[in-house]
C-alpha positions as CSV (number, residue, x, y, z in Angstrom):
1,M,-235.3,-62.1,-32.0
2,T,-235.5,-58.3,-32.8
3,V,-232.1,-56.7,-33.7
4,V,-231.3,-53.2,-34.8
5,Y,-228.3,-53.0,-37.0
6,Y,-226.8,-49.4,-37.2
7,T,-224.4,-48.6,-40.0
8,S,-223.4,-45.7,-42.2
9,T,-222.8,-44.9,-45.9
10,F,-219.0,-45.2,-45.3
11,F,-219.4,-48.8,-44.4
12,L,-222.5,-49.6,-46.8
13,D,-220.3,-51.9,-49.4
14,L,-219.6,-54.2,-46.4
15,S,-223.0,-53.5,-44.6
16,L,-225.0,-55.0,-47.4
17,D,-223.7,-58.5,-47.1
18,I,-224.1,-58.5,-43.5
19,I,-227.9,-57.3,-43.7
20,N,-228.3,-60.0,-46.3
21,V,-227.3,-62.6,-43.8
22,L,-228.8,-61.1,-40.7
23,K,-232.6,-60.6,-42.2
24,E,-232.7,-64.3,-42.8
25,K,-232.0,-65.1,-39.1
26,V,-233.7,-62.3,-37.1
27,D,-236.2,-59.5,-37.3
28,L,-233.9,-56.8,-38.5
29,H,-234.5,-53.2,-38.4
30,V,-231.8,-51.1,-40.5
31,F,-230.6,-47.6,-39.9
32,I,-227.8,-46.0,-42.2
33,E,-226.2,-42.7,-41.0
34,V,-225.7,-40.3,-43.9
35,T,-224.4,-36.8,-43.6
36,S,-224.1,-33.9,-46.1
37,S,-220.5,-35.0,-47.0
38,S,-221.1,-38.8,-47.1
39,K,-224.1,-38.6,-49.7
40,N,-222.0,-40.3,-52.3
41,S,-219.5,-42.6,-50.3
42,T,-219.0,-46.2,-51.2
43,V,-222.0,-47.6,-52.9
44,A,-224.8,-45.0,-52.1
45,E,-225.6,-42.2,-54.7
46,I,-227.8,-39.6,-52.9
47,E,-228.5,-36.3,-54.6
48,D,-230.6,-34.4,-52.1
49,F,-232.0,-35.0,-48.5
50,P,-235.9,-35.0,-48.2
51,K,-237.1,-31.9,-46.5
52,G,-237.7,-31.9,-42.7
53,K,-237.1,-35.6,-42.3
54,L,-234.6,-37.2,-39.8
55,L,-235.5,-40.7,-40.8
56,A,-236.2,-41.6,-44.4
57,T,-236.7,-44.7,-46.5
58,P,-234.4,-45.8,-49.3
59,A,-237.0,-44.7,-51.7
60,E,-236.9,-41.1,-50.3
61,V,-233.3,-40.8,-50.3
62,L,-231.4,-42.8,-52.9
63,S,-231.0,-41.8,-56.6
64,A,-232.9,-43.5,-59.5
65,G,-230.0,-45.3,-60.3
66,S,-228.8,-46.4,-56.8
67,L,-232.2,-47.5,-55.5
68,P,-232.8,-50.7,-57.9
69,L,-229.1,-51.9,-56.9
70,L,-229.6,-51.6,-53.2
71,A,-233.3,-52.3,-52.7
72,P,-232.9,-56.1,-53.1
73,Y,-230.6,-56.1,-50.0
74,F,-233.3,-54.3,-47.8
75,E,-236.1,-56.6,-49.1
76,G,-236.8,-59.0,-46.1
77,T,-235.9,-56.5,-43.3
78,I,-238.5,-55.5,-41.2
79,S,-237.8,-51.7,-41.8
80,T,-234.8,-49.8,-43.3
81,H,-234.1,-46.2,-42.9
82,F,-231.6,-43.6,-43.6
83,V,-230.7,-41.3,-40.4
84,I,-230.4,-37.6,-42.0
85,H,-227.5,-35.6,-40.4
86,E,-227.5,-32.3,-42.5
87,H,-225.4,-30.2,-39.9
88,R,-221.7,-30.0,-40.8
89,T,-220.3,-30.8,-37.4
90,G,-220.0,-34.2,-35.9
91,F,-221.9,-33.1,-32.5
92,S,-224.8,-30.7,-32.5
93,W,-228.3,-30.2,-31.4
94,S,-229.6,-31.5,-34.8
95,T,-227.3,-34.7,-34.3
96,L,-229.0,-35.1,-30.9
97,Q,-232.5,-34.9,-32.7
98,A,-231.5,-37.5,-35.1
99,S,-230.5,-39.9,-32.4
100,L,-233.5,-39.2,-30.4
101,A,-235.7,-40.1,-33.6
102,V,-234.2,-43.3,-34.1
103,W,-234.9,-44.1,-30.2
104,K,-238.4,-43.2,-30.7
105,Y,-238.7,-45.4,-33.8
106,I,-237.2,-48.3,-32.1
107,K,-238.6,-48.2,-28.6
108,P,-241.9,-49.7,-29.1
109,F,-240.6,-52.9,-30.6
110,K,-237.7,-53.4,-27.6
111,P,-234.9,-54.7,-29.6
112,E,-232.8,-57.1,-27.9
113,V,-229.6,-56.1,-29.6
114,I,-228.2,-53.0,-31.3
115,H,-225.2,-53.8,-33.6
116,F,-223.1,-50.8,-34.4
117,E,-221.2,-50.9,-37.8
118,G,-218.5,-48.6,-36.4
119,Y,-219.7,-45.3,-34.7
120,T,-218.6,-41.5,-34.7
121,L,-219.3,-38.4,-32.9
122,R,-222.9,-38.6,-34.4
123,T,-223.5,-41.8,-32.9
124,V,-222.6,-40.7,-29.4
125,G,-226.2,-39.5,-29.2
126,M,-227.3,-43.0,-29.0
127,L,-225.4,-43.9,-25.7
128,P,-228.0,-43.0,-23.3
129,F,-230.5,-45.5,-24.9
130,L,-228.2,-48.5,-24.7
131,F,-228.8,-49.2,-21.1
132,S,-232.0,-50.6,-21.9
133,V,-230.9,-53.1,-24.5
134,K,-229.7,-56.5,-23.5
135,K,-226.6,-56.5,-25.9
136,V,-224.6,-54.0,-27.8
137,F,-222.3,-55.2,-30.6
138,L,-219.5,-52.7,-31.8
139,A,-217.5,-53.5,-35.0
140,I,-214.2,-52.1,-34.7
141,H,-212.6,-51.3,-38.1
142,D,-209.5,-49.5,-37.2
143,P,-208.5,-50.2,-33.4
144,V,-205.4,-47.7,-33.6
145,P,-205.9,-44.6,-36.4
146,H,-203.9,-44.7,-39.4
147,T,-200.9,-42.8,-40.1
148,G,-201.9,-39.1,-40.3
149,E,-205.6,-39.7,-39.4
150,N,-205.7,-39.5,-35.5
151,S,-207.8,-36.8,-33.9
152,W,-210.0,-36.2,-30.8
153,K,-213.1,-37.0,-33.1
154,I,-212.0,-40.7,-32.8
155,S,-210.6,-41.1,-29.7
156,L,-213.7,-39.5,-27.8
157,P,-216.3,-42.0,-29.1
158,N,-213.8,-44.6,-28.5
159,F,-213.5,-43.6,-25.0
160,L,-217.2,-43.4,-24.3
161,F,-218.4,-46.3,-26.0
162,F,-215.6,-48.4,-24.5
163,K,-215.9,-47.2,-21.0
164,L,-219.7,-47.0,-20.4
165,P,-221.1,-50.1,-18.5
166,F,-223.4,-51.6,-20.9
167,K,-223.1,-55.3,-22.0
168,K,-221.0,-55.2,-24.9
169,Y,-219.4,-57.3,-27.6
170,F,-216.5,-56.3,-30.0
171,L,-216.4,-57.5,-33.8
172,F,-213.2,-57.6,-35.8
173,Y,-213.0,-58.5,-39.4
174,S,-209.4,-59.6,-39.2
175,D,-207.4,-61.4,-36.6
176,F,-204.8,-58.6,-36.9
177,A,-207.4,-56.2,-35.7
178,R,-208.5,-58.3,-33.1
179,K,-205.0,-58.8,-31.6
180,L,-204.4,-54.9,-32.0
181,F,-207.1,-54.1,-30.1
182,I,-206.6,-56.5,-27.0
183,E,-202.8,-54.9,-26.9
184,S,-204.0,-51.5,-27.2
185,Y,-207.3,-51.6,-24.9
186,K,-206.1,-54.1,-22.1
187,S,-208.7,-52.7,-19.8
188,V,-211.6,-52.8,-22.0
189,G,-213.9,-55.9,-21.1
190,G,-216.4,-57.6,-23.3
191,D,-216.1,-60.7,-25.7
192,K,-213.8,-59.9,-28.7
193,L,-215.5,-61.8,-32.1
194,L,-213.8,-62.5,-35.2
195,V,-215.7,-62.3,-38.3
196,K,-213.6,-63.1,-41.3
197,M,-214.1,-60.5,-44.0
198,R,-215.5,-61.9,-47.5
199,P,-215.6,-60.4,-50.9
200,Y,-218.3,-57.7,-51.3
201,S,-221.1,-59.0,-53.5
202,Y,-222.7,-55.3,-54.4
203,F,-219.8,-55.0,-57.0
204,K,-220.5,-58.3,-58.8
205,Q,-223.9,-57.2,-59.9
206,L,-222.8,-54.0,-61.6
207,P,-222.8,-54.3,-65.5
208,A,-219.2,-54.2,-67.0
209,E,-217.8,-56.4,-69.4
210,L,-214.8,-58.3,-68.4
211,A,-211.7,-57.5,-70.2
212,V,-210.1,-60.4,-71.9
213,E,-206.9,-58.8,-71.5
214,G,-206.1,-56.5,-68.6
215,K,-205.7,-53.0,-69.9
216,H,-203.7,-51.4,-66.7
217,I,-202.3,-51.7,-63.3
218,L,-204.8,-50.1,-60.7
219,F,-204.5,-48.3,-57.5
220,F,-207.8,-47.1,-56.2
221,G,-209.4,-45.8,-53.1
222,R,-209.2,-42.7,-51.3
223,I,-205.6,-41.3,-51.3
224,S,-204.2,-40.5,-47.8
225,P,-200.8,-40.5,-46.3
226,Y,-200.8,-44.1,-45.0
227,K,-201.9,-45.6,-48.6
228,G,-198.1,-45.5,-49.9
229,V,-198.9,-44.0,-53.2
230,D,-195.5,-42.3,-53.2
231,V,-194.0,-45.4,-52.9
232,L,-195.8,-47.2,-55.8
233,L,-194.9,-44.0,-58.1
234,K,-191.1,-44.7,-57.2
235,A,-191.5,-48.3,-58.0
236,M,-193.0,-47.8,-61.5
237,P,-189.9,-46.3,-63.7
238,A,-188.3,-49.8,-63.6
239,I,-191.6,-51.3,-64.8
240,F,-191.9,-48.7,-67.5
241,D,-188.4,-49.3,-69.0
242,E,-189.2,-53.1,-68.9
243,Y,-192.6,-52.7,-70.2
244,P,-193.1,-49.3,-72.1
245,D,-196.5,-50.2,-73.0
246,I,-197.8,-50.6,-69.5
247,K,-200.3,-48.2,-67.8
248,L,-200.7,-47.3,-64.3
249,V,-204.0,-45.8,-63.3
250,I,-204.2,-44.2,-59.8
251,A,-208.2,-43.5,-59.3
252,G,-209.4,-41.8,-55.9
253,K,-209.9,-38.6,-54.0
254,S,-207.0,-37.1,-51.9
255,T,-208.0,-36.8,-48.2
256,N,-206.3,-35.8,-45.0
257,G,-204.0,-33.3,-46.8
258,Y,-202.4,-35.6,-48.8
259,T,-201.0,-34.1,-51.9
260,L,-199.9,-36.4,-54.9
261,N,-196.3,-35.7,-56.3
262,D,-196.8,-35.3,-59.9
263,T,-193.2,-35.5,-61.0
264,L,-193.5,-39.0,-62.3
265,P,-197.1,-38.6,-63.8
266,E,-195.7,-35.6,-65.7
267,K,-192.6,-37.4,-66.8
268,Y,-194.7,-40.7,-68.0
269,R,-197.7,-39.0,-69.4
270,N,-198.5,-41.9,-71.9
271,N,-198.1,-44.5,-68.8
272,V,-199.7,-42.8,-65.7
273,Q,-203.3,-41.7,-65.3
274,V,-204.3,-39.9,-62.1
275,I,-208.3,-39.5,-61.5
276,N,-208.2,-37.4,-58.2
277,R,-211.9,-37.2,-57.6
278,Y,-214.7,-39.3,-56.2
279,I,-215.1,-42.4,-58.4
280,A,-218.9,-43.5,-59.1
281,D,-219.6,-47.3,-58.7
282,Y,-220.1,-47.8,-62.3
283,E,-216.8,-46.2,-63.4
284,L,-214.9,-47.8,-60.5
285,T,-216.1,-51.2,-61.5
286,E,-215.0,-50.8,-65.0
287,L,-211.5,-49.8,-64.0
288,I,-211.2,-52.8,-61.8
289,K,-212.5,-55.1,-64.4
290,D,-210.2,-53.7,-67.0
291,A,-207.2,-54.2,-64.7
292,K,-204.6,-56.7,-64.7
293,F,-204.2,-56.7,-61.1
294,V,-204.5,-54.2,-58.0
295,V,-201.8,-52.7,-56.1
296,C,-202.3,-51.8,-52.3
297,P,-198.7,-50.2,-51.5
298,Y,-199.8,-49.2,-47.9
299,L,-197.6,-48.2,-45.1
300,D,-199.9,-49.5,-42.4
301,A,-203.5,-51.0,-42.5
302,T,-206.0,-52.9,-40.5
303,Q,-208.4,-54.6,-43.1
304,S,-209.2,-53.5,-46.4
305,G,-212.3,-52.9,-48.2
306,V,-210.2,-52.2,-51.3
307,L,-208.7,-55.7,-51.4
308,M,-212.4,-57.2,-51.0
309,T,-213.7,-55.0,-53.7
310,A,-211.0,-56.4,-56.0
311,F,-211.5,-60.0,-55.0
312,A,-215.2,-59.5,-55.6
313,L,-214.3,-58.7,-59.1
314,N,-211.9,-61.6,-59.5
315,K,-208.6,-59.5,-59.3
316,P,-205.2,-60.5,-57.6
317,V,-203.8,-57.9,-55.4
318,I,-200.0,-56.9,-54.7
319,A,-200.0,-55.5,-51.3
320,T,-197.5,-54.7,-48.4
321,N,-197.3,-57.0,-45.6
322,V,-199.0,-55.0,-43.2
323,G,-202.1,-55.3,-41.2
324,S,-204.4,-58.3,-42.0
325,F,-203.4,-58.4,-45.8
326,P,-201.2,-61.6,-44.8
327,E,-204.5,-63.2,-43.5
328,F,-206.3,-62.8,-47.0
329,I,-203.3,-62.8,-49.6
330,T,-200.9,-65.8,-50.0
331,N,-198.0,-65.2,-52.0
332,N,-197.8,-66.1,-55.5
333,F,-201.5,-67.7,-55.2
334,N,-204.0,-64.7,-55.3
335,G,-201.4,-62.2,-55.3
336,F,-198.0,-61.1,-53.7
337,L,-197.1,-59.5,-50.6
338,V,-193.9,-57.2,-50.1
339,S,-192.2,-55.2,-47.4
340,P,-193.7,-51.6,-47.0
341,A,-191.9,-48.5,-48.0
342,C,-189.7,-50.5,-50.4
343,P,-189.9,-49.5,-53.9
344,A,-187.3,-51.7,-55.2
345,L,-189.4,-55.0,-53.9
346,L,-192.8,-53.7,-55.1
347,S,-191.4,-53.2,-58.6
348,E,-189.9,-56.8,-58.7
349,K,-193.5,-58.2,-57.8
350,I,-195.3,-56.1,-60.2
351,A,-192.8,-57.3,-62.9
352,L,-193.3,-61.0,-61.8
353,A,-197.0,-60.6,-62.1
354,L,-196.6,-59.2,-65.5
355,K,-194.2,-61.5,-66.8
356,H,-195.7,-64.1,-69.2
357,D,-199.1,-62.8,-67.9
358,H,-198.5,-64.6,-64.7
359,Y,-201.3,-62.4,-63.1
360,K,-203.9,-64.5,-65.0
361,H,-202.8,-67.6,-63.0
362,L,-203.1,-65.5,-59.8
363,Q,-206.7,-64.5,-61.1
364,A,-207.9,-68.1,-61.6
365,N,-206.9,-68.7,-58.0
366,V,-208.9,-65.8,-57.0
367,V,-212.1,-67.0,-58.9
368,R,-211.6,-70.6,-57.1
369,S,-211.3,-69.0,-53.6
370,N,-214.5,-67.0,-54.1
371,S,-216.7,-70.0,-54.7
372,L,-215.6,-71.2,-51.2
373,S,-216.2,-68.2,-49.2
374,S,-219.4,-67.2,-47.5
375,W,-220.4,-64.1,-45.5
376,E,-222.9,-66.6,-43.6
377,D,-220.3,-68.8,-42.5
378,S,-218.4,-65.7,-41.2
379,M,-221.5,-64.3,-39.3
380,A,-222.1,-67.5,-37.6
381,T,-220.4,-66.5,-34.4
382,V,-222.1,-63.2,-34.2
383,L,-225.5,-65.0,-34.3
384,T,-224.6,-67.4,-31.8
385,A,-223.7,-64.4,-29.4
386,Y,-226.9,-62.7,-30.2
387,T,-228.8,-65.7,-28.6
388,S,-226.5,-66.8,-26.1
389,L,-227.2,-65.9,-22.2
């Protein structure tokens, strides 16, 4: 069976594990959408685009440091290409040309399945070609936009991909996302498949010494209104009073108009470090491995790549009881769950994790759980759906 797997650099941390499973089961062609603004997102590092190319191999695109880390995932695929989108806007003549280049490449081998790991305005150019494919799989990451992130650039692709009459299957990485989609899009037909998210393997291979003693509490990832960083900052003074040597690191770039309130970082200069910029993989890995635990004080959520990255590096997580966090975090086992927008409760759980180094017991449970998890098990339902009549 021939399958086209179409993803983007935004989802590449997750996609690498899916590629690893699919390439062993099907004849797999991989396409990775990259734009001028996503050249250094998640696990890909791209310095410059090759001149005059719409499709380029990993060797032509990836930096000298990134290629050796990603190449093993692409070995065993029939082909892997980056789809180059240099134009700033999401829909333009050049984006249509890129979609046409993809179709011209895949048309001769007539894939039975096209599997989209998310989709954007740029992916809309692929729509006319989907009617000649037996099955289309659509991974839905956020059935409903996060707080402060809704726009027509999201709603228009949703409308087009959901409504056009080709044979479609929907994939969800949490039961929460699956149920939310069913509730929000009652008229949209097609099978809804659950693929339980697992820790990302990519970060396990990056060289970094695991700290014997955790150095700090860590928040990482892009900083957006729904991430609840303000709640975390309100929770920390009580922690600093009880543990005057503890340090909080906030690492990530502000997006969607978010401005960090710097009152507390200024007041507790010795306790709070803010790294408000893009964090390269090696630096991120060091920050996570040096952490006692990770905090996700989100106001809302679907599933979390931050959670899977933390678990991949054996770190427990304190998160709010929103989205799919309760599906992956068990209270006082591999982390803690707290109510959203409640600094006092968040402070209480942080203190509990710190007391007598309790976070080390939580970490031991994360390590044990990781040994039992498998992306191949998660993808079994998808592979069955590929081949079903």
